[in-house]
Every structure is written in structure tokens, then in C-alpha cells.
C-alpha positions in Angstrom: 67.9 -4.1 8.0 69.3 -6.7 10.3 72.9 -8.2 9.5 72.1 -11.2 7.2 72.9 -14.2 9.2 74.4 -17.6 8.2 74.8 -20.9 9.5 77.8 -22.5 8.8 78.5 -26.4 9.1 81.8 -27.5 8.1 84.0 -29.9 9.8 87.6 -28.8 7.8 88.9 -25.7 10.3 91.0 -24.0 7.1 88.1 -24.1 5.0 85.6 -22.9 7.7 88.1 -20.0 8.8 88.4 -19.0 5.1 84.4 -18.8 4.6 83.9 -16.9 8.1 86.7 -14.4 7.1 85.3 -14.1 3.3 81.6 -13.6 4.6 82.4 -11.4 7.7 84.4 -8.9 5.6 81.1 -8.3 3.5 79.2 -7.6 6.7 77.6 -11.4 7.3 77.2 -12.9 11.0 78.8 -16.3 10.2 77.8 -19.1 13.0 80.1 -22.1 12.5 79.3 -25.8 13.8 81.7 -28.2 13.0 79.5 -31.7 12.8 76.3 -32.4 11.8 74.6 -33.5 14.7 75.3 -30.7 17.0 74.0 -28.5 14.0 70.7 -30.5 14.2 70.4 -29.9 17.9 71.1 -26.5 17.7 68.5 -26.7 15.0 65.8 -28.1 16.7 66.4 -25.8 20.0 66.0 -23.1 18.0 68.1 -20.6 16.2 66.4 -17.7 14.7 67.2 -15.6 12.0 68.8 -17.7 9.8 69.0 -16.7 5.8 71.2 -19.1 4.4 72.7 -22.8 5.8 76.1 -23.7 4.4 76.4 -27.2 4.5 79.4 -29.8 3.9 78.2 -32.9 2.3 80.6 -34.9 4.2 80.1 -34.3 7.8 81.1 -36.6 11.2 78.3 -38.3 13.2 75.7 -37.2 10.6 76.6 -36.2 7.1 75.1 -33.7 5.2 72.1 -35.2 3.2 71.0 -36.6 6.7 70.9 -33.2 8.3 69.6 -31.6 4.8 66.5 -34.0 5.4 65.8 -33.0 8.9 65.9 -29.3 8.2 63.3 -29.7 5.6 61.0 -31.0 8.8 61.2 -28.0 10.6 58.8 -25.1 10.2 61.1 -22.5 10.4 63.6 -23.7 8.4 62.2 -25.5 5.4 62.0 -22.2 3.1 65.7 -21.2 4.4 68.0 -22.1 1.1 70.8 -24.6 1.4 74.3 -24.4 -0.2 75.9 -27.6 -0.4 79.8 -27.9 -0.4 81.1 -30.8 -2.1 84.3 -32.3 -3.6 82.2 -34.6 -5.5 80.9 -33.0 -8.8 79.2 -36.6 -10.0 75.6 -35.8 -11.6 74.1 -38.7 -9.2 75.5 -37.1 -6.2 74.3 -33.5 -7.5 70.9 -34.6 -8.6 70.3 -36.7 -5.1 71.0 -33.0 -3.5 68.8 -31.4 -5.9 66.2 -33.8 -5.1 66.5 -33.5 -1.5 66.4 -29.5 -1.4 69.3 -28.2 -2.0 69.6 -24.5 -3.6 73.1 -24.3 -4.9 76.1 -26.0 -4.9 79.8 -25.0 -4.2 82.7 -27.2 -5.4 85.9 -27.4 -3.1 87.9 -25.5 -3.6 85.7 -22.2 -4.5 86.3 -18.7 -5.4 85.3 -16.3 -3.0 83.9 -14.5 -5.3 81.3 -17.3 -6.0 80.9 -18.0 -2.6 79.8 -14.1 -2.2 77.5 -14.1 -5.1 75.8 -17.1 -4.1 75.1 -16.4 -0.2 74.2 -12.8 -1.3 71.9 -14.4 -3.7 70.4 -16.9 -1.3 70.1 -14.2 1.3 67.7 -11.9 -1.0 65.6 -14.7 -1.9 64.8 -15.9 1.6 64.5 -12.5 2.9 61.9 -12.0 -0.1 59.8 -15.0 1.0 60.0 -13.9 4.6 58.6 -10.8 3.7 55.9 -12.2 1.5 54.7 -14.6 4.3 54.2 -12.4 6.6 52.6 -9.5 4.4 50.2 -12.5 3.2 49.7 -13.5 7.0 49.0 -9.9 7.9 46.8 -8.7 5.1 43.4 -7.9 4.6 41.3 -10.4 2.4 39.3 -8.3 0.6 41.0 -9.4 -2.7 39.2 -12.8 -2.5 36.2 -11.1 -4.0 38.5 -10.4 -7.3 37.3 -12.6 -10.1 39.3 -11.0 -12.8 42.1 -8.6 -12.8 44.8 -7.5 -15.7 48.3 -5.7 -14.2 50.9 -4.3 -15.8 54.4 -3.9 -14.4 57.8 -2.6 -16.1 60.4 -3.1 -13.1 61.8 -5.5 -10.9 60.3 -3.4 -8.0 57.0 -3.5 -9.9 57.1 -7.3 -9.7 58.2 -7.7 -5.8 55.1 -5.3 -5.1 52.7 -7.0 -7.5 53.5 -10.9 -6.6 52.5 -9.8 -2.7 49.7 -8.0 -3.5 48.3 -10.7 -5.4 49.3 -13.3 -2.8 47.5 -11.0 -0.4 44.0 -12.5 -1.6 44.1 -16.0 0.3 46.2 -17.4 3.0 46.5 -20.5 1.0 48.4 -18.4 -1.5 51.6 -17.6 0.4 53.7 -20.1 -1.3 52.6 -18.7 -4.6 53.9 -15.3 -4.3 57.6 -16.5 -4.8 57.3 -18.3 -7.7 55.0 -15.4 -9.0 57.8 -13.1 -8.3 60.5 -15.3 -9.9 58.1 -15.4 -13.1 57.7 -11.5 -13.1 61.6 -11.3 -12.9 62.4 -13.4 -15.7 59.4 -11.5 -17.9 61.3 -8.3 -16.8 65.1 -9.1 -17.0 65.2 -12.0 -20.0 61.9 -10.6 -21.6 61.9 -7.0 -22.0 65.6 -6.6 -21.3 66.9 -9.3 -23.1 69.4 -10.0 -20.4 70.9 -13.6 -21.2 71.5 -16.4 -18.8 75.1 -16.0 -19.4 75.2 -12.1 -19.1 73.1 -12.5 -15.9 75.8 -15.2 -14.4 78.4 -12.2 -14.9 76.4 -9.3 -13.9 75.8 -11.1 -10.8 79.4 -12.3 -10.2 80.5 -8.7 -11.0 77.9 -7.4 -8.7 76.3 -5.2 -11.3 72.9 -7.1 -12.3 71.0 -3.5 -10.4 73.0 -1.4 -12.3 72.9 -2.8 -15.9 69.0 -3.4 -15.2 68.2 0.2 -14.6 70.5 1.2 -17.6 68.5 -1.0 -19.8 65.5 0.0 -18.3 66.2 3.6 -19.5 66.6 2.8 -23.0 64.1 4.4 -25.5 63.5 0.9 -26.7 62.4 -0.3 -23.4 60.6 2.7 -22.4 57.5 1.1 -23.5 57.9 -2.3 -22.8 55.5 -3.7 -20.2 54.8 -7.1 -18.5 51.1 -7.8 -18.9 49.2 -10.0 -16.3 46.1 -11.5 -16.3 44.5 -13.1 -13.3 41.4 -15.1 -13.3 39.7 -16.5 -10.5 38.1 -19.6 -12.1 35.6 -22.0 -9.9 38.5 -24.4 -9.1 41.4 -22.6 -9.3 43.7 -19.6 -9.8 44.6 -18.9 -13.4 48.0 -16.3 -13.9 48.9 -15.6 -17.4 52.3 -13.3 -17.8 53.0 -11.7 -21.4 56.5 -10.1 -21.9 57.2 -8.0 -24.9 60.5 -10.2 -25.5 61.9 -12.6 -28.3 61.6 -15.2 -26.1 63.4 -18.2 -25.1 64.5 -21.7 -24.9 62.1 -22.4 -21.7 62.5 -25.9 -22.1 65.8 -26.4 -20.5 64.9 -24.3 -17.4 61.8 -26.0 -16.4 63.5 -28.4 -13.7 66.5 -28.2 -11.5 69.6 -29.2 -14.1 72.7 -30.7 -12.8 74.7 -28.8 -15.6 73.7 -25.5 -14.1 74.1 -26.7 -10.0 77.2 -24.4 -10.0 75.7 -21.4 -11.4 74.6 -18.3 -9.4 71.7 -17.9 -11.0 68.8 -20.1 -13.2 66.7 -21.7 -10.5 63.8 -19.3 -10.8 61.6 -21.0 -13.2 62.0 -24.5 -12.0 61.5 -23.4 -8.2 58.1 -22.1 -9.2 57.1 -24.7 -11.2 58.3 -27.2 -8.1 57.2 -25.0 -5.1 54.3 -22.5 -6.1 52.2 -23.9 -9.2 50.4 -27.0 -9.7 50.8 -26.4 -13.6 53.1 -24.1 -15.4 53.3 -23.9 -18.8 55.4 -21.5 -20.9 53.7 -21.3 -24.8 54.9 -20.6 -28.2 58.9 -18.6 -28.2 58.5 -18.3 -24.1 57.5 -14.3 -23.9 54.1 -16.1 -22.7 53.5 -18.2 -19.2 50.3 -19.9 -17.8 50.8 -20.9 -14.2 47.8 -22.4 -12.4 47.0 -22.9 -8.7 44.2 -25.6 -7.7 41.9 -24.9 -5.0 
């Protein structure tokens, strides 16, 4: 696997050097630019392999929000996660960034552990998306004849495989794959394995999430739990129904990006799925069942 590549746009030399050192020590390659205009020209010319963009809000020549808007117009980078560095933590500024496409926020000064957790999460998310898009683009289209299918998964790895496979049905379902994967992961982690929002944040910060998921997966009470997926090909849409065997959760607060959680290293999957991947997304009952629709 290639070295994760980060584009850092930061005009403060001290902050830039701290970020570079922190990320380099963990094996990330960092390309540093000290102003927005230069970064914009570099991206327009082509800067292949970028997994995450770390972007200061207050930049000379071209501020962070202006640069972000430009990034979202470039096909090569419109799905690259953008992490905004800011010293302004007022809700209005955060909401503006989220509406423009900011995926994570970091408030200056920030802890190295949080920086690493956030960047690792965005790199994983981008590589998942890139892998799925390539799989969809090169896939055989035999599944387009599927009218109805029932599937069962148990693990996070199963979620990756199933989401990619279902998205191979039709090229237009490419963006569905990542959102579907997020819903499946949520059903496994929070539904069947009972990992709470706060627990996941802590496990990510301590780099123990995968170990804890494996431990819980092996517990006797979880060995027979599945996530059940029903796919229906309707005349005007695809309908995905996902059911886990958990106790449910307070799903209402996760349907939109929340400024109160903008600085957490997790908690964006459902909102992202709803905004980007599906035309309709509705949780039912206690939240252990969700219906997602893609209109044709």
C-alpha cells in the first residue's frame, strides 16, 4: 500500500512544522504550501495521490473557505476529505465550513493525538471511496438483473465486501457504495456490538478500535448476531433495508452534521450517507432498522 499523502495549506511556519513532524513520524508524506493561491494553482495543474487536505481557514491571498469551494469543483479532488484548522470555534463559522464540505475540524492549538486520529480516519475514508469507485468502474454488470436479494453480514470486513459488491450493479450507484458501507458499519459497531458514540471516540484516540471490535465479535452473546440486508430493485428506485440485532440508538441527532460534534473524530457516517449517497434515508423504531432509497 502506498504512503498516505497529505496536502497541508498553512501559512504559520511553526504550526506547519509541528504538523509535518507529527505526521511524518507516523509515516505520512506531507506536502506543505503556505498560501491558498499557490495551493489552488498546484491542484489545478494536478497533484496526484492526495488522501487528505489539511486547510487553514485564515490564509493569505485566498482564504480557506474560498480554496475549499474551488477544490469541490475539481473532479480529481471533490471526494478528498478536507480538514479545516481554525482558531474560530463559533457555531456560525463551523456551520459555514460544514455546508461548504468540511469533513473534520481542528481547533488551534490541537493535540497531536487528535490530529493523528483525524488524519488516519480521513485517509481510510478516502481510500475506501477510491477503491469502491475503481471497483464499480471495472465491474461486470451482471447484477443489474437482480430484482431482490437477501444478505447477512457479521463483521466490518463483511460490510466493506457487501457494499462494494452491491454498488457494482450499476455505474450510477458508485456514490451509493460509501454511504451503504457507513450504514452497515454502524449496524455492526453500534447495533450488534453495542459500541457507544463516546466509546468509539475514545477507542479511535487510543488506536484500539479494531482490537475492541474483534474482542466483542468473539463474545458468546455476539456470535449469532447478524446484520440483515434486503435489496429490492423497484421500477423507479433501489431500496436497501438494513436490520441489526441491537438495542437501537437515538438516531435523530445523527441525520445531519452537528456543529457540536464537529471536532470529534467520528460521528459523520450517517449524515454523510444521507447527504451524498441516498435520495431518502429513514430510520425506523428504535434505530435498529434503516431504509435507504436510490431513485433511478
